[in-house]
C-alpha positions in Angstrom: 102.5 89.0 131.0 103.7 90.2 127.6 107.5 89.8 127.1 107.9 89.0 123.4 106.6 91.5 120.9 106.5 91.2 117.1 106.2 94.6 115.4 105.0 94.6 111.8 106.4 97.6 109.8 109.7 99.4 110.0 108.6 103.0 109.3 108.9 105.9 111.7 106.5 104.3 114.3 108.0 100.8 113.9 111.5 102.0 114.5 110.4 104.1 117.5 108.4 101.3 119.1 111.1 98.6 118.5 113.8 100.7 120.0 111.8 102.1 122.9 110.3 98.7 123.9 113.7 97.0 123.6 115.3 99.6 125.9 112.4 99.0 128.4 113.3 95.3 128.6 111.0 93.6 126.1 112.2 91.1 123.5 111.3 92.7 120.1 111.2 91.2 116.6 110.9 93.8 113.9 109.4 92.5 110.6 109.3 94.3 107.3 107.8 93.0 104.0 110.6 92.2 101.6 109.2 94.8 99.1 110.1 97.5 101.6 113.4 96.0 102.9 115.2 99.2 102.1 113.6 100.6 105.3 115.7 98.1 107.4 118.9 98.2 105.3 120.7 100.4 107.9 120.0 98.1 110.8 119.9 94.6 109.2 123.5 93.8 109.8 124.0 95.3 113.3 120.5 94.9 114.7 120.9 98.4 116.3 118.5 101.3 116.2 119.8 104.5 117.7 117.1 106.4 119.5 117.2 110.0 120.5 114.9 112.7 121.8 112.6 112.2 124.8 112.1 109.0 126.8 114.5 106.1 126.4 117.6 107.1 124.4 120.7 105.2 123.3 121.5 102.1 121.3 118.7 99.5 121.2 119.9 96.0 120.1 116.8 94.5 118.5 116.3 90.8 119.2 115.4 89.9 115.6 115.0 91.8 112.3 113.5 89.9 109.5 111.6 89.8 106.2 110.3 86.3 106.9 106.8 86.6 108.3 106.6 83.0 109.5 109.8 83.4 111.4 108.8 86.7 112.8 105.6 85.3 114.3 107.2 82.3 116.1 107.1 82.4 119.8 105.6 85.9 120.3 103.1 87.1 122.9 101.6 89.9 120.9 101.7 91.2 117.3 101.8 95.0 116.8 101.1 96.1 113.2 102.3 99.7 112.7 101.3 100.5 109.1 99.3 103.1 107.2 95.6 102.6 107.2 95.6 101.9 103.4 97.9 98.9 104.0 95.9 97.3 106.8 93.8 95.0 104.6 96.9 93.7 102.9 98.7 93.1 106.2 95.7 91.3 107.6 95.6 89.0 104.6 99.3 88.3 105.0 98.6 87.1 108.5 95.8 84.7 107.6 98.0 81.6 106.8 99.9 82.1 110.1 97.0 82.6 112.5 97.1 80.3 115.5 94.6 79.9 118.4 95.0 82.6 121.0 96.9 85.1 118.9 96.7 88.7 120.2 97.0 91.5 117.7 97.2 95.2 118.8 97.0 97.7 115.9 99.3 100.6 116.8 97.3 102.5 115.7 94.0 101.3 114.4 93.5 104.7 112.7 89.8 104.7 111.6 88.3 101.2 111.7 91.5 99.2 111.5 90.4 96.5 113.8 87.2 96.2 111.8 89.2 95.8 108.6 91.3 93.0 110.2 88.2 91.4 111.7 86.4 91.2 108.4 89.4 89.7 106.6 89.8 87.1 109.4 86.1 86.4 109.4 86.0 86.0 105.6 88.9 83.5 105.9 87.4 81.6 108.8 90.1 82.5 111.4 88.3 85.3 113.3 87.5 83.2 116.4 91.2 82.3 116.8 92.3 85.9 117.3 91.8 88.7 119.8 92.0 92.1 118.3 92.6 95.5 119.9 93.8 98.9 118.9 95.1 102.3 120.0 93.6 105.4 118.4 97.1 106.9 117.8 100.7 106.1 117.7 102.3 106.2 121.1 104.9 108.6 119.8 105.4 111.6 117.6 108.5 110.4 115.8 110.6 110.6 112.6 113.6 108.7 111.4 116.8 110.8 111.3 118.6 108.4 109.0 118.7 104.6 108.2 119.5 103.6 111.7 118.4 106.4 113.9 114.9 107.6 115.1 114.0 110.7 117.0 111.1 110.7 119.4 109.6 114.2 119.7 106.8 113.2 122.1 105.6 110.1 124.1 101.9 110.4 123.7 100.3 111.1 127.1 96.8 109.8 126.4 95.9 106.9 124.0 92.4 105.6 123.6 92.3 101.8 123.6 89.6 99.2 122.8 89.2 95.6 121.7 87.2 94.1 118.9 84.9 92.7 120.0 84.7 94.8 123.1 83.7 91.9 125.3 87.5 91.5 125.6 88.2 95.1 126.6 89.2 94.5 130.2 91.3 91.4 129.4 93.3 93.0 126.6 93.6 96.4 128.4 95.3 94.7 131.4 97.7 92.9 129.0 98.7 96.0 127.0 98.9 98.6 129.7 102.4 97.5 131.0 103.6 98.2 127.5 101.9 101.6 127.2 100.7 103.0 130.6 99.1 106.0 128.8 96.3 103.9 127.3 92.8 104.6 128.5 89.9 102.2 127.9 87.0 103.4 125.8 83.7 101.7 125.0 84.6 100.1 121.7 86.8 100.5 118.5 84.3 102.9 116.9 84.8 105.3 119.8 88.6 104.8 119.4 88.3 105.4 115.6 86.2 108.6 116.0 89.0 110.0 118.3 91.7 109.6 115.7 93.2 113.1 115.5 94.2 112.8 111.9 90.5 113.2 110.9 90.6 116.9 112.0 94.3 117.8 111.5 95.5 116.2 108.2 93.4 116.2 105.0 91.8 119.7 105.2 95.1 121.7 105.4 96.6 119.6 102.5 93.7 120.3 100.3 93.7 124.0 101.1 97.5 124.2 100.5 97.6 122.0 97.4 98.9 124.7 95.1 101.6 125.8 97.5 102.8 122.2 98.1 103.0 121.4 94.4 104.7 124.7 93.5 107.4 124.8 96.1 107.9 121.1 96.9 108.8 121.9 100.5 106.1 122.4 103.1 105.6 122.4 106.9 102.1 121.2 107.4 101.5 122.7 110.9 103.8 125.7 110.8 102.9 127.0 107.4 99.8 125.1 106.2 97.5 125.8 109.2 96.8 129.5 109.1 94.0 131.0 111.2 91.5 130.5 108.4 92.6 126.9 107.7 92.3 126.1 111.4 88.7 127.4 111.3 87.9 124.8 108.6 89.6 122.1 110.7 87.4 123.2 113.6 84.3 122.7 111.4 85.4 119.2 110.6 85.9 118.5 114.3 82.4 119.8 115.1 81.0 117.2 112.6 83.1 114.5 114.2 81.8 115.4 117.6 78.2 115.2 116.3 78.9 111.6 115.2 80.2 110.8 118.7 77.1 112.4 120.2 74.8 110.3 118.0 76.5 107.1 119.1 76.5 108.0 122.7 80.3 108.4 123.1 82.1 111.0 125.2 82.7 114.2 123.2 86.3 115.3 123.4 87.0 118.1 121.0 90.3 118.6 119.2 91.5 121.3 121.4 91.1 119.2 124.6 92.6 116.1 123.0 95.6 117.9 121.6 96.3 119.1 125.1 95.6 115.8 126.9 97.8 113.9 124.5 100.7 116.3 125.0 101.0 117.6 121.5 99.8 121.2 122.1 99.5 123.6 125.0 96.1 124.8 126.3 94.7 127.3 123.8 91.5 129.2 122.9 91.5 128.0 119.3 93.1 125.4 117.0 95.4 127.8 115.3 97.0 128.9 118.6 97.2 125.3 119.7 99.0 124.1 116.7 101.4 127.1 116.7 102.2 126.4 120.3 103.4 122.9 119.5 107.1 123.9 119.6 109.5 121.0 119.2 106.7 118.7 118.0 104.2 119.7 115.3 106.2 122.8 114.2 109.3 120.8 113.5 107.7 118.2 111.3 108.4 118.7 107.6 106.0 117.6 104.9 104.0 116.6 103.0 106.2 117.9 100.1 103.9 116.5 97.4 100.3 115.4 97.1 101.2 111.7 97.5 101.8 112.2 101.2 99.8 110.2 103.7 98.1 113.2 105.2 96.0 113.2 102.0 96.2 109.7 100.5 95.6 107.9 103.8 93.5 110.3 105.8 91.0 111.4 103.2 89.9 107.9 102.0 90.5 106.1 105.3 89.5 108.7 107.9 87.2 111.3 106.4 85.3 108.8 104.2 84.9 106.3 107.2 83.6 109.0 109.5 81.2 110.4 106.9 79.8 106.9 106.1 79.3 106.2 109.9 77.6 109.6 110.1 75.1 108.6 107.4 73.9 105.7 109.7 73.0 108.3 112.3 71.6 110.9 109.9 74.4 113.3 110.9 75.2 115.8 108.2 78.9 116.2 107.3 79.1 118.9 104.6 82.6 120.0 105.4 84.0 116.4 105.5 82.2 115.7 102.3 83.6 118.8 100.6 87.2 118.1 101.6 86.8 114.5 100.4 85.4 115.6 97.0 88.3 118.1 96.6 90.9 115.5 97.7 89.4 113.0 95.2 89.7 115.6 92.4 93.3 116.4 93.4 94.2 112.7 93.2 91.9 111.8 90.3 90.3 109.1 92.4 86.8 108.8 93.8 87.6 108.3 97.5 83.9 107.8 98.3 84.1 104.6 96.3 87.7 103.5 96.9 87.9 104.6 100.5 86.9 103.0 103.8 83.2 102.5 103.2 81.0 100.5 105.6 80.9 97.3 103.6 84.7 97.1 103.9 84.5 97.1 107.7 81.4 94.9 108.3 79.1 97.8 109.3 77.0 98.0 106.2 73.2 97.6 106.4 73.2 98.1 110.2 71.4 100.5 112.5 73.1 102.3 115.4 71.8 99.6 117.8 73.0 96.8 115.6 76.4 98.4 115.2 76.9 98.7 118.9 75.9 95.0 119.4 78.3 94.0 116.7 81.1 96.0 118.2 80.6 94.2 121.5 80.0 90.6 120.3 81.8 90.5 117.0 80.9 88.1 114.2 
């Protein structure tokens, strides 16, 4: 049984997970890189995170809060990195010197290909066989910090797709992690998990289509203001391309409308616009991004859209809308995301057929 948890990252998700799991009786160590120690300045002395909203609420006294990674990793049953996708490679490299036989790492979330990024880093540094990797496709919470020591949980996610890399460890790791998050549901492998990351559909497109408004006003509500009926139709086209990739790899096709409902973010609706606009108290309350440096663009265009489009190429699935959004996002940020983003060589899937990818996902390196 898992009792001692090390959470890597003290952002919105890290605060929420540390407080929630503490109040549910787990012993939690919260680690933050010293470069970002401002994110823990409000809790460093007291060790207390105040949690409000839905689920567990109150004062959570965190077992340990530290910027010392070696100290954080001592005597822990599972490591939960909660970081942006663009930071996953750096976090994986930081763990390499501390890897011990039997370590379990659960990316919360894996975003698109996170476990594969970790796996390649570990393989390249000769520690892959010492670790068992798994991931969730999304954060277990919709959450935002209120201030330096308080976090509000807007939603506890009702459905979370889960898989291990390699997937031959699926059942074993599923049984270990389910007591922490009963909402997890096992899928075939981490590519199926990745292709069901909702950010692919919901994030980059509306930011690109609202770039002028975001830059001009400097205050923006992505879902309430940014996703109009016409923008939602473009989101839907992105989602149709994502479903075509799932179909080509033999995965269950769950469209964005159904998944938004199953996860609890949105009510049942006939179209994406009505779904998003029905998300009262969750999506509609989330402010931002207020500039074009926000993660909805700088994380999800290079690490989600590029990843999905490159996987689609393997299966000869056309993704013209994903490609168009990526090109425009690249122009907005003056960076070629098709080069700097999550290409197949960065996750160990390059030069493989669909059949070879599926074997790799099951067996690993």
